[in-house]
MARFINU-45521 format. One record per residue (C-alpha): residue in one letter; x, y, z. Coordinates in steps of 0.1 Angstrom, whole numbers, plus 5000, padded with zeros to 4 digits. Example, Ala and Ser with C-alpha at 12.3 -4.5 7.8 and 13.67 -1.06 7.14 Angstrom:
<nodes>
a512349555078/s513749895071/
</nodes>
This chain:
<nodes>
x585152087055/x583151807071/x580451657049/x577451507068/x575151287047/x572351097063/x571050957030/x573750817008/x576350577023/x577950486990/x581550406983/x581550646953/x580350926975/x583050857001/x585750846975/x584651176960/x584651346994/x588151227002/x589551316967/x588251666973/x590351677005/x587351697028/x586151487056/x582851297059/x580551157086/x577950937068/x575050747082/x575050367078/x571550237074/x570049887071/x570249897033/x573949867038/x573249537056/x576749387058/x578349707071/x575449777094/x575549437110/x579349437114/x579349777131/x576549667154/x578449357164/x581749547167/x580549817191/x578949557214/x582449427222/x584349757224/x584550047249/x584050387233/x587050617232/x584850927238/x581350987251/x579151287250/x575651347263/x573251627252/x569951697269/x567251887249/x564052027264/x561052187247/x557452247257/x556451887262/x559451697250/x562551577267/x565351427246/x568651267256/x571251217229/x574351017237/x577250997212/x579950727213/x583150727193/x585050417184/x588150327164/x587150147132/x587949787122/x590149667093/x587249567070/x585749917071/x589150087066/x589749857036/x586349897019/x585550257027/x588150507017/x589350727046/x587250557073/x588950627106/x586150617132/x582750477140/x580050697158/x576950567175/x574150807184/x571550677208/x568550897213/x565850867239/x562751097236/x559951127261/x556651317254/x554851477284/x551251567290/x550251937289/x550751957326/x554451977320/x557351737320/x557251717358/x553951547354/x553451197339/x555351107307/x553450957278/x554050577281/x555450517246/x559050647251/x560850647218/x564450517214/x566650527183/x570250417176/x572050537145/x575550437132/x577950647113/x581450607097/x583750907095/x587151007081/x587851207112/x590151037137/x588650837165/x590351087189/x587851357178/x585751447208/x582251287208/x580751637214/x581751747179/x579951457163/x576951497186/x576551867178/x577251827141/x574851537135/x572051707155/x572452017135/x572351817103/x569151637114/x567551967121/x568352097086/x567151777070/x563851777090/x563252137080/x563852067044/x561651757043/x558851947061/x558952227035/x559051987006/x556151787019/x553852057033/x554552347009/x555352156977/x553251846985/x556051606976/x554651306995/x551251336977/x552851386943/x551751136916/x554951166897/x556350816904/x557850686871/x561450626863/x563850916873/x561051166874/x560551166912/x564351226917/x564351506891/x561351676907/x562951656941/x566051816928/x564052096912/x562252156946/x565652176963/x566952426937/x563752646943/x564152626981/x567852716980/x567153006956/x564353156978/x566453117010/x569553276993/x567353576986/x566153617022/x562853427021/x562353227054/x558753157045/x558852947013/x555052957009/x555153337009/x558053336984/x556053126960/x553053356963/x555153666957/x557053526927/x554353316911/x554253386873/x556953646876/x559453486852/x561953776852/x562153766890/x562553386891/x565253396864/x567053666883/x567053456915/x568553156896/x571253366880/x572453536912/
</nodes>
């Protein structure tokens, strides 16, 4: 099984995944400054082994996602257990006026580059990483939207110690329980189950 994690690029996480005989593809962000900078410098001097391009279109949005797969370098292999490849995702997104994308694009085109390390071999086709990472982002975005809009997470005043993390974990448990029992609309699920303790306990036990 491939584990995709956009939030926690930690050595303990990587080790646990490898010890469970699974593979990982984990985002490297700027809080991992040394690794982030080394990867950025490394890929500037190398040619990718595999490239994939995805084009997404919606009502007024046009997105191009390019995935580049590289072999990894010795330092990453030594420090990050199982690291066998580096993936770069470059995304360009244009917003269009209501007249349609064949009209004029909104001037502020958005670009984003993200770096990943993976235990999958560098011979893995870039399309597999492109599809997997895009799907993971869609799930993450959906989860964050529900937690913010339905549960009001961003406006929560619980901000002391481990309380914010604990509350976020409880929201995740609630969302997973509702979805497991067929609720696509979490707000509706909350209304239907509110104050019904037997129903809620039954969902958690199942």
